[in-house]
C-alpha positions, 0 to 999 in steps of 0.5 A, spaced: 682 661 227 685 657 222 681 656 215 679 649 213 684 646 208 681 644 202 683 640 196 679 642 189 680 637 183 675 635 177 675 631 171 673 637 166 679 640 166 682 646 170 679 651 166 672 649 166 666 653 169 665 648 174 671 648 178 671 656 177 664 656 180 667 651 186 673 655 187 668 662 188 664 658 193 669 655 197 675 660 197 670 665 202 671 661 208 677 656 206 684 655 204 683 652 197 688 649 193 686 647 186 690 641 182 686 639 176 687 636 169 690 640 164 685 637 159 678 634 160 679 627 163 671 625 163 670 618 164 677 616 166 674 613 172 679 611 177 685 610 172 692 612 174 698 614 169 703 609 169 706 609 162 708 617 162 711 622 166 707 627 170 708 634 169 705 640 173 704 647 171 702 653 175 697 657 173 694 664 175 688 668 172 687 675 172 681 674 177 685 671 182 684 664 180 690 660 181 692 652 181 696 647 178 694 643 172 697 636 171 697 632 165 694 626 168 687 623 170 683 626 176 686 621 181 693 622 179 691 630 181 689 627 188 695 623 188 700 628 186 697 633 190 698 629 197 705 627 195 708 633 192 704 639 192 701 640 199 705 641 205 699 639 210 694 633 209 687 637 207 681 637 211 677 635 205 677 634 198 672 636 193 671 634 186 667 638 181 663 641 179 662 636 174 658 638 167 652 632 167 650 628 173 654 622 176 648 617 178 646 610 177 651 605 174 654 611 170 658 613 177 663 607 175 665 611 169 666 618 173 673 621 174 669 626 178 667 621 183 673 617 183 677 623 185 673 623 191 674 616 192 681 617 192 680 622 198 677 616 202 683 611 200 687 616 204 682 617 210 680 624 208 673 626 208 671 627 200 665 630 196 663 630 189 659 635 186 655 634 179 650 639 176 644 635 172 646 638 165 652 637 159 651 644 158 649 648 165 645 654 165 645 655 173 652 655 176 649 660 180 645 655 184 650 650 184 655 655 187 650 656 193 648 649 194 656 646 194 658 652 199 652 650 204 653 643 203 661 643 204 660 648 210 655 643 213 660 637 212 666 641 215 661 643 221 659 635 222 665 632 222 664 628 215 666 621 215 673 619 212 670 612 210 665 614 205 664 620 200 658 624 199 656 624 192 652 630 190 648 631 184 644 638 183 639 640 178 640 645 173 635 650 175 634 656 179 635 656 186 628 658 188 626 651 183 630 647 188 625 643 192 629 640 197 635 636 199 634 629 200 639 623 201 638 618 196 640 611 194 645 609 187 639 608 182 639 604 176 640 609 170 645 606 165 647 608 158 645 605 152 652 604 148 652 605 140 657 607 135 657 611 129 662 609 124 665 614 120 671 614 115 677 619 115 681 622 108 684 615 107 677 611 107 680 608 113 674 607 118 673 609 125 668 609 130 665 615 135 661 613 141 654 615 142 648 613 145 643 615 150 641 615 158 636 610 160 633 611 167 627 606 169 627 609 176 620 612 178 622 614 185 625 620 189 629 615 193 634 614 187 639 619 185 637 620 178 630 620 179 631 625 184 635 630 181 631 630 175 625 632 179 629 638 182 631 635 188 638 636 190 641 628 191 646 626 196 648 619 196 653 616 201 658 611 197 664 607 199 670 603 196 668 596 199 664 593 193 664 586 196 657 583 195 656 580 202 649 577 201 653 572 196 658 570 201 654 564 204 652 562 197 659 562 194 661 558 200 656 552 198 657 553 191 665 552 191 666 547 197 
């Protein structure tokens, strides 16, 4: 029996702990190809490279980890993987495991989620994985959860017109309450910019800020993962506000 073909990518870079964890979780039962950014591409959303040449470098590490590093964005990785590297269309695209949750309004900035979105634009079922910490200490939990969700998705013939956005608590596996289906919540980032000065006294700004989450119900992704639930949110590319179509017809006619 042929193993399922899985394309793995991320936005933290090909040498990140998260993508290594994902590879270890999936290589046991699938034919894995890794194509990921050479460097950290967090916050790139669905951007693509139009003003520079894209260069691919094959890498191989002593532990058996191998893949292709690209000097581009996460979406570039999926595009060039499907067009130039893979000989056959993959059965699944998996992006992550991202350091930091991708929930609420902040999903719009995520390169991790965007790479999965590029998958469904090509009619390929896709999953994005994130762990709820910028400095995770429980990748073992993320490995177990991601393996189980991918296996279930392959058995269940996952739809190719939505992505599955999975956020995993940064806790031990026995502290996970359960896996629940959630809605995109309202978590957002409050921007602030710290002014600094270089050696020539020219000013520049460094983005800072803090995350705010007013949701208080586990039906929302951010609150669920903060409460030690694995959050699974179905997302789609169609962002038409259908409830406003009739209103706008009346307004502009």
